[in-house]
C-alpha positions in Angstrom: -7.5 10.8 0.7 -7.2 14.5 0.9 -4.1 16.4 2.1 -4.2 17.5 5.8 -7.1 15.2 6.5 -6.6 14.2 10.2 -9.3 11.4 10.3 -9.4 9.6 6.9 -11.7 6.6 6.7 -9.8 3.2 6.6 -10.8 1.2 3.5 -12.0 -2.3 3.9 -9.1 -4.6 4.9 -8.6 -8.3 4.8 -8.0 -9.7 8.3 -6.5 -13.1 9.0 -5.5 -14.8 12.2 -2.1 -16.5 12.5 -0.4 -18.3 15.4 2.6 -16.7 17.1 4.9 -19.1 15.4 3.7 -18.0 11.9 3.7 -14.3 12.8 6.1 -12.1 10.7 7.9 -9.2 12.4 9.7 -7.5 9.5 7.7 -5.0 7.5 4.8 -4.8 10.0 3.7 -1.7 12.0 2.1 -2.6 15.3 -0.7 0.0 15.2 -2.7 0.7 18.3 -6.5 0.5 17.9 -8.8 2.6 20.1 -12.6 2.8 20.3 -12.6 6.7 20.4 -10.1 9.5 19.9 -9.6 9.8 23.6 -6.7 7.3 23.5 -5.7 6.2 27.1 -8.6 4.1 28.5 -10.2 3.3 25.1 -7.3 1.1 24.0 -8.5 -2.2 22.5 -5.6 -4.1 20.8 -2.5 -3.8 18.4 -3.2 -4.4 14.7 -0.2 -5.6 12.7 -0.4 -3.5 9.5 1.8 -4.5 6.5 4.0 -1.6 5.3 5.1 -0.9 1.7 8.2 -3.0 2.1 10.3 -4.8 4.7 12.8 -2.0 4.7 10.3 0.6 5.7 11.0 2.0 9.2 7.9 1.7 11.5 9.3 4.6 13.6 7.9 6.9 11.0 4.4 6.0 12.0 5.2 5.8 15.7 6.6 9.4 15.7 3.5 10.5 13.7 1.2 9.1 16.4 -0.6 6.9 13.8 -3.5 4.9 15.3 -6.8 3.3 14.2 -10.1 4.6 15.7 -13.2 2.4 15.7 -15.7 5.3 15.9 -16.1 8.1 13.3 -15.6 11.5 14.9 
């Protein structure tokens, strides 16, 4: 990753499905996923991304406007 890179490529991630009863809320950032950078109508789902630790504040990423884009632009 380079400094000031606005659209870095997400590395390969391990995705697993869990039931609502098994879902963990602490230390997870609910990141919005969009098909393109035009956010509004291209919303797809929320991806629960594990943060560095359970004490990390997800508001840091919310205020930064962090989102995942499914198309390279």
